[in-house]
C-alpha positions in Angstrom: 52.6 111.5 150.7 53.1 114.6 148.7 56.4 115.5 146.9 57.7 119.0 147.0 58.0 120.4 143.5 61.2 122.3 144.4 63.3 120.2 146.7 61.8 116.7 146.0 61.2 115.9 149.7 58.2 113.7 150.4 56.1 114.6 153.4 52.5 114.1 154.4 50.0 116.3 152.5 48.9 117.9 155.8 52.1 119.9 156.1 53.4 122.6 153.7 51.5 124.7 151.2 49.5 123.6 148.2 49.3 126.3 145.4 46.8 125.9 142.6 47.9 127.3 139.2 45.5 128.8 136.6 46.0 125.8 134.4 44.9 123.4 137.2 48.2 122.0 138.3 48.8 121.7 142.0 52.2 122.7 143.3 53.1 121.5 146.8 55.9 123.2 148.7 57.2 121.6 151.9 58.5 124.8 153.4 58.6 128.6 152.9 62.3 128.1 151.9 61.2 126.1 148.9 58.3 128.3 148.1 60.4 131.5 148.2 63.2 130.0 146.2 60.8 128.8 143.5 58.3 131.6 143.2 59.8 134.8 144.6 63.5 134.3 143.7 62.8 132.3 140.5 65.7 129.9 141.2 66.3 126.8 139.1 66.0 123.7 141.3 68.8 122.0 139.3 71.3 124.7 140.3 70.5 124.8 144.1 72.8 122.4 145.9 70.4 121.1 148.5 67.7 119.9 146.2 67.1 116.4 144.9 67.1 117.6 141.3 70.6 119.0 141.7 71.9 115.8 143.1 70.4 113.7 140.3 71.7 116.1 137.6 75.2 116.1 139.2 75.2 112.3 139.4 74.2 112.0 135.8 76.8 114.6 134.7 79.6 112.7 136.7 78.5 109.4 135.2 78.6 110.8 131.6 82.1 112.3 132.3 83.4 109.0 133.6 82.0 107.2 130.5 83.6 109.7 128.2 86.9 109.3 130.0 86.7 105.5 129.7 86.0 105.8 126.0 89.0 108.1 125.5 91.2 105.5 127.4 90.0 102.8 125.0 91.0 104.7 121.9 94.5 103.8 120.7 97.0 106.7 120.7 98.5 108.1 117.5 101.9 106.7 118.4 100.5 103.2 118.8 98.8 103.5 115.4 102.0 104.8 113.7 104.1 101.9 115.3 101.7 99.3 114.0 101.6 100.9 110.6 105.4 100.8 110.4 105.5 97.1 111.6 103.0 96.2 108.9 104.8 98.0 106.2 108.1 96.4 107.1 106.6 92.9 107.1 105.2 93.4 103.6 108.7 94.0 102.2 
């Protein structure tokens, strides 16, 4: 099974196109759509919605946003801090 370097789809190595770069790396493209988007149009696979890389990057971004929102929710608000400070100062007197 070969994995397309652009979309991430796994297919048998018999189908698609294998391109050899000058440095010896083999690039496998499952379709002309993937080959044209990568080589001719120079598109970033993380920005094309139908690729696996886009879906992974989006999932990672959504997860980090959710974690950040959860951390913000855990932080006490300024009002709560001021109230506790006032209570503590009144108890000391």
